[in-house]
N, C-alpha and C positions, 0 to 999 in steps of 0.2 A: 816543408814535407807537405807531401798531396794527401789527402784525402783519396783512398784506393773502393774504388766498388764493385764486390768479385760477384761477376754474373757465371755460374752455372745452370746449362742445362741438363735437363736427366729426364733418361727412358732405362728405366730395368734396371737401373742399378741403386737397390732395394741393400744388395747383400754389398757394397762399395762404400755409401753414404755417411753410414758413419766411423769411414775409417775417417773421410776426406775432415770432417765435423770435428778429429780426431787433433787432424796437422792441423785446421783453421784454431781451434783454441789455444793449440800449446805457440800462436807466432809470440813473437819477442815486442810486434809493432801493432798495436790497437787500434788505429785510427781507419777503419774500416767498416764497413758497410756490405752483410750480405742480399745478394738476389738467385733466390732459385726461381727456376720456370722444370715444372715438374708436368710432361706433355706424351702425348700421345692422338694417332685419329683416333676420331668419338665413335666411328665404325665397330671397331678394332674389339669393342663391349663386349657385340654379338660376332665375330666370329673367332669358331671354334682353338682355330689354333694360336689365334690375338689375347685369347681375354685374358690369360695368363700372366702378360705382360701388363697387361691394364691392375692385377688385382696387386703384382709388385708396383708398380708405379702410387697406389695407393698405400699400401705399407711407406717405403717411400715418403710417401706425405705425408703418415703418421710421426715417424723417424724423427722429418726435420721441423713436424709442430714440437714434440716430446720434446725436443734435446733442443732447439734454438728458440721454440717464441716468438716473441716479438723480437726477438733480434736481429729476425731477419725478413727481410721483406720473401712472400714467396707464393709464387704468379702458376694458379694450377688451371691448365691445361688438361691434365687424363682424366679426372670424377666422369658423370656420366653427364653427359652435353654441353662440356667446360673442353672438351677432346677439338683437334684440327676439324675443317670440315674443306673435302674438296680439295686441291691441287695445294694446298697453303698446310703443307706439312712438311717433316722432318728436321735436320738437326740446324740445317740453314735458318728455318723459321725462329725454330726455339731462341738460337742464337740471338738472331734479332731482335724479339720480342723480350727477352732479359733485356739486353744491351740497351734499347730504348727509352724501356721505364725506367730506366740509369740514368739515360741522356735529358730525360723530362726532370729530375730531380738535381743532378747534379751541375756543381761551379766548372766553368770554364777550364779552370786548372785540375781538377778534378782525376784519378786515371782510372778506365775501366780495366780491370785484369780480368782476361775470358781465360778458365778453366773449365777442365771435366772432372767427372768424380773418378775418374780410373787412376786418378796422379797419387804420390805424395811428394814432400817438398821439406826439407827442415824448417826448423823454426824461423830461420832469420828470414823467410822467403818474401814474406810483404816488404822489411826491412829495406831487404838488396832493389828491389822494384820500387819503393818512394823513393829510397836517395839517389837510383839508376835516375830516374827523372828531373831528379831534385838537382843534379851536376849536369844536366844533359837540358833546359827548358825551353831548349828549340827544339827535340824531338816528336817527332809526331805519331812514332811506333817505337816499340821492343818486338822482338825476335827474341824470346828467352830460349836458352840454349839447351838443351832436352837429353837423355839417355835411357834407355826402356831399361826397366831393371830385367833378368835375366830369371824366366819361367823355371813352375817344374817340369814338364811338358818339355822333353826333349823337341818333340820335335815341333810346338813351340819358339823352342832355344833355335832352333835352326833358322827357324823360318823370320823370325825379329834379325837376328843380327846377317840374316843375306840382306832384310831388309833397309835395313840401316847401313851396312854397304853400300847401297844401290845408293841411297839419300845423301850419304857424307862423303863418294867419290864426284856424286852431282854436284853439291856445295863448293866441292875446292876447287875443280875445275873452275865455275863460274870467278869463284877467288881468284883466281890464277888469270883470268884473259880480265878483272874489271869489268865484273859485271856488277850494274848496282841490285840485281834481282837476287842475293847472296842466300836468302833468307830463306830456312824454312818452315812451311807455314803448319802448323800444327794447333787444331782450338784453343785444344789443351795449357800452350803457349805462346803465349800474347798480348800488350797491353796499348792501349793509346788513350791519350789527354782528352776528354770531354773534347775539347776546342776545334782538334783534328777528327773525328767521329763526326762533328754535324757539321763540319766545314767539306767536307767528303757526302754528304747526306747518308752515313748512315752504314749500316749490315746491309747489302744487296742478297734478299737468301737466294737458299739454294739445296735442294734435296743433299749435295757434298761440294766438297769442296771449297764452301762457304769460305772456312781460312785461308786460303789461299789466296783469291780473288779481292776479300777484306784487307789483304796485308799489302798486296799489288796497287790496291786505289790511298793507300797509304803511301809506300816507297815513292808517288806519281806527285802524289801533293808536296813532300818536304821529306826529309830527314832523319832516320831509325835506327833506332840503338840496335845493336846486331851481336852484345856482349853483356851479361850478366853477372856477376859474380858467387851466384847461388843459380844451379840447375835445379828440371822441374824432371819426375820419376815416373813416367805413362807406363803402367800398366799392358806386358806384352801379353797379348790373347786374340786368336779367332775371335772375328761379332762382321753380323753379317747386318750392323744394325743402320750401317750408310753403304753408300753404293762402290764411291774409293776411298782408298787411306788405308788406314796400315792392319782394321782388323780385316776389310775385306782382299788387302793385298797375301797379307798370311795364308788364308783359308785359300787363293788361286795359287799361291806359290807351294804350298802343302800339297796340294792337287798337282805340284810338274810343271805351273804353267807360271813364268815369270815371265813371258814377254814383253808385257809393260811397264816392266822393271826392269831394264838393260843396264849393264856399266857399260858404258857406252865411251870408244876411242879418243883418250884426248886429243886429237889431233883431231875431229870434230867442232871441239871447242877453240881451237886454232883458228878454225876457218873460219867462226862468229868472232873470232878480236882481229884477224885482218880486215873483214866490215868495219867495225866500230873502230875500228882506231883512223879508218878514213870518213867518217863522218861529219869531220871540219873540215875534209876537199868538198865533201856532198855539199857543199852551200853552195861551191861552182858549179860541180855539176859532178852527175850520178855516175858514179864507176859500180860495170855490169860485174859482180862477181855471185859465186852463187847461192849464200845470203840475200842478195838482189833477186837473182830469178824465182828465190823460195818466194819472196813477199811479191813478186807480182801475180804468183800465183796464186794469194792468198787474199790478197784487192784487189785481182781483176784490173790489175795500174798500168801502166806502159813504163814511168820510173817513177816509183811509191814515195821517191822525196820531193816527188814533185812538187805534191800540195802544200809540204810542210814550206820548202822553199819559198812556197810563194806568198805567205801569211807571214815566217822571218823574218824581222827586221836586224839582225844583228846576230853573230855563229853561236855565241854562245846560246841564245833560244832556239837554236837551229839545233843546236847537237842535243841539248833534250828532250828535243822535241823527239827526235829520230831514233831515241830511246825508248820514246814514250808509245812509240807507234812498235818498236821491236821490240817489245816486255818484256816479261820473264814468259808469258803464255807461249809470246811468238821462238820464245828460246825455244821451249819444251818442242813446238810443235817441228821445227826446224830438226833437233835432234832426232826427232820419232820419223824423221821424212828419211834420215839419211842412212839411218839406222836400217830402214827399209831398204836403201838402195844398195847399203852393205853390210850383211851382218856379219859379225865376226866371233870371236872366243869372249867371252863375257871374264875369263880367267883367267887369257891371255893380257888384254883390256889394264884390268884390276892391276897383271903385273909388270907391263910394261909403262902404267903409271906410276909406281913406285919404284920402277928402275934409273927411269927417268929424274925422276925431280927428288928421291931420295936414295940416292943410291949408296950410299952406306949406311947409311938406317937399316936401309927394305935388305941388304946382305947379310948384318946381323942378325936381321926376324925373319929371315928365310931357315937359316940355322935352326932356328926353332922352330920352323915346322914341315910336318910331313910332307912329303914331296911323291907326287906330283900334288900340285893342290888344284881341288875342287869343290865349290859350291856344295855337290850331294852327297860328297864321298868326305873330305876334313873333319877333323873331330873337330868337336863344339869350343874343342878350347885354341885352336889354331884359328875356326873366323871370330873368335874373340877377342886375338892380340891384334888380329887387322882389324877387328872394330876400334878396338881400342889407340891404337894407333893412330887413324884414321880422325879419330876423334878430336887425342892430342892435336894434332893440325890444324884439324877446327877452331879450335881452341882461340889458337896462335891467331888464327888472323882475324876473329871474332874479338882478341885483346888490343892486333892493330891497328883495326878499323877505328880506336876511340881515340878522341886528342887525349895528352896528356895530361897529365894531373899535374900538381905542384907535388913532388916528391914517389911521382907512381914509376916501376920501375917497368917496361916495354921488355918484350923477348925480343931477338933478333929476327933479322930476314928470313923467314921461311923456305921462301923456292931454293934450291941449288944452283940450278938450272933453269936458261928465261929458253919458253920454244923457239 
């Protein structure tokens, strides 16, 4: 069983850090070390609208030192003179700073467990992470399943349900077409062995989205675990501490702007599958599809696969390189491009997907929903039923992705109909 190094960046979390510490202290797995990085730009001490955050960070430092003392490594990037300077700031730099500090102290097989202060989890969470990597020693990353807790504010509740439906529809369609990039990137819900962290050169710091790029680098490097017996439960809240992600999405959505998070029609994913199914044939000659045309424009190359073909000696090597070129980022960009070309009703896209791939279960679920279904007008209970239904299907995809262990009973086939 590996030693866990828990990496937590903190900014303006003085009201939540106590709850996080309680969750950690209740763990039934005790072989772990805590690392915190309390951070903000140093100039905020002199900005009237930001000074309050600095004082709250000071309170977080006091709580950590009083509660944990020598039982945690506390990196202070928030006290006067110690905060970020210039362009090096944000959650990406904080997460990199705390992970790099761990990497300098840890052994190859130790596990870096990334976390945020706004999460809760059961007393078995750490043991589940350790067991998962122990059972899959070849894995280079784990994307932990998540479920946002229902907030008391109805507006926040509606926003997180809408956002989660977007994320789970996206993930399910990637599972359906066999994409290697089916992970949902949450900085509070990911882990990797130290050897893998070193192999990819650590985390690339970004103002936002560092978790996505980090997991994508790890996925290109090796095998990823997509399931864990224990979930993580992030708090659903309106937050602008990062430029994009759950909090900003909820804010924009609450203001009526979900344009960055559409529910794509499943046929856009089928277009991707049509091309990725041809990757082995591209080893001989590229066939020009809509995805290939998109890649021509992205890379300014007449044949985007010719450079890969020139350097690949074997077909398997070539196919892997194709997936590395048309990666998770390019997949998202292709879908956004298609959505601009052919905008459609998000409600219709959701219903068409459920009707196509889960006809019997959807028929039963439809009877319980108010009609017509509308993201803005349907009740929270209706949205919650759909969120829960999609979560259950994603759970099955994740479990089925694991190799069978002795005595393990896996759910049956997920997809009723093939596209």
